[in-house]
N, C-alpha and C positions, 0 to 999 in steps of 0.2 A: 546489512541493512540497516538503517535506523528510522527510525519511527517517530516522525514529531508528533505529539497526540495534543490537539484541542481538549482542555480541560473538561470538555462537557463529554467529550468520546469516552471517557474512562469510564464514562458511568451507563454507557448507552448497553441495553443490553444487545443490540445489533450491530457491534462494532465489531470488524472480522479481522481486525488486527493482533485482537490476541493471538488467532488460529497462526499466526507467522511468529509468532513469538513461543506457542505451546510448540508447533512443530521445527521450526530453524532455531540450531542453535548460536548461529551469529547475528540473531535481531536482537536490534539493543532498541528498547523505547527512554522516550524523556519527553518533558510536558512542556507543553510550549506556555513563555508567559509574557504576554505582550511588552510590558517594562523590561524583563531582562531574561536576555536568553540564557537558555540552560548551560553553568560552563562545561558540563560533561562532554553535551556535544559536541561543542566549539572546539576543547579538548581532541576531541577525533576529529574532528574538520584539522584542525592544524596538524594534526597526525599524518593525514592520509595524506597522498599526492593525489588524486584524484577523485574529490566528495564533487556531487551531483546529487541538483536539490531535482525531484522528478514533478515537473508542475506545469503541464501545458500552458502556454501564454503567447504574445508575439515575440517574446526574447528567446523561447525553450527551441531545441530543435531536435530533429526523431534521434535516437539513439538504436543502434544496433550490435548484433553480434558482438562480444566482445574477442574479436582474433585478431586484433594486429598490434595487440600485446598481451601477454597474460597478466598483465602487475593487478590484482582486485582493484574494483571500484568498491565504493563507497558511494550508495542508493541514501539520499534522503526522501523519505517520504511521509508526506504530511497527512497524517491519520484523522480525517474529520469530514463534516461534509464539505460540500462544495462549495456555498457559499462559506463556514467557517475558514475553510481550505484556504481561500479567495481575501480571506480578512488577516488571514495569519500572512500571506505572502507578504497584504499592501503595508501592514504594521511592523515589518521587519526586514531595517533596510539590509542587515545581517544576512538574510534568506535569501533576497536580490540579489548580492552582491558573486552571489555560488554561479558554478555551473549550470546550467541550467536545461533540462533535459526534458522528453516526452517520448510517450509507447506508445508504437505503431500495434494495438489489437490486431491478435492473429483471430482473435471471437469477440462477439458481441457478449459484452455483460449479462448475464445470468442477474445479478443481485437485486432483488425484488424486497428488500425489505424494507426499503425507505420510501418517499417517495419523492418526487421532485429530480430523477434521475433523468438527465442529459444523456441523450445518444452518443457512446463514443467513450463515456467518463465507467470505470473502472471501479470495484469497492478496493478496498485496501490490501485482502487476499487474494486476487485478481491481481493486480502488481502483483506481488510475487509471484503470484504464476506466471505470469511473463517475462520479469527480469531471470528466472530459474530457467526460462528455454534458451533465454540473450546468451545465456550462460555456458548453454549447451544440457540445463541436468534436466532432459528430455523427461525420464522416464520419474524422476524426483516429482518435478512438474503436472504431469500428467496424474500421480496419485494426491498430489497436491491439492488439485480441480476434482477428485472425483471425491475427496471428503469433504469440499468446500460443499460442492452441489449436495451430496448426504446430509450437511449441515441447513442449507437451506431451507432442505426438503422438511426434514424434521424441526425446526423453527418456527417453517408457516405452516405447519399441520395440527402443532401445538397453539400457538400464539390462536388462532381458528376454531380450539377445542377437539381438534379429530387427534384420532390415534392412527400413526401410520402403516402401514403392511410394509416391514423394511424387505419382506420377502421379493414385491413386486418393487421394490427402489433398484433403478438401474446403475 
């Protein structure tokens, strides 16, 4: 997985892409620039036989479990607010030229750290959880999702100045 991060996202405390970087060894992070695509990401795309941008739009198609072939896919995820992700896509013809897919989430998003969340949208870490399920990594996706839920509860409690009793966390 490759995370293409908006520069603002790298500074946000509410960024969940960092959880994927901490927990999944194959995840790489690249910074988006309006004027110049990241050369390391372009090289990775060029080397990979099946790069796919995960970005729901009128050109994307639903991705399903990778059962047809066992060749690994390269998923490119825009790590940004939805408004910034749309801007990144609009201003990057090289992203528009990639094969584009979207997830059909098995669960609703539990991400509540930002406003303006639309129904069906996932945070970056939830995207990682769904991709792991698609790749047949069910146990690992459940563990990552449990960690994310705990992270969200602790972050929200801390933000509100409350202590969280970890003995009562599910």
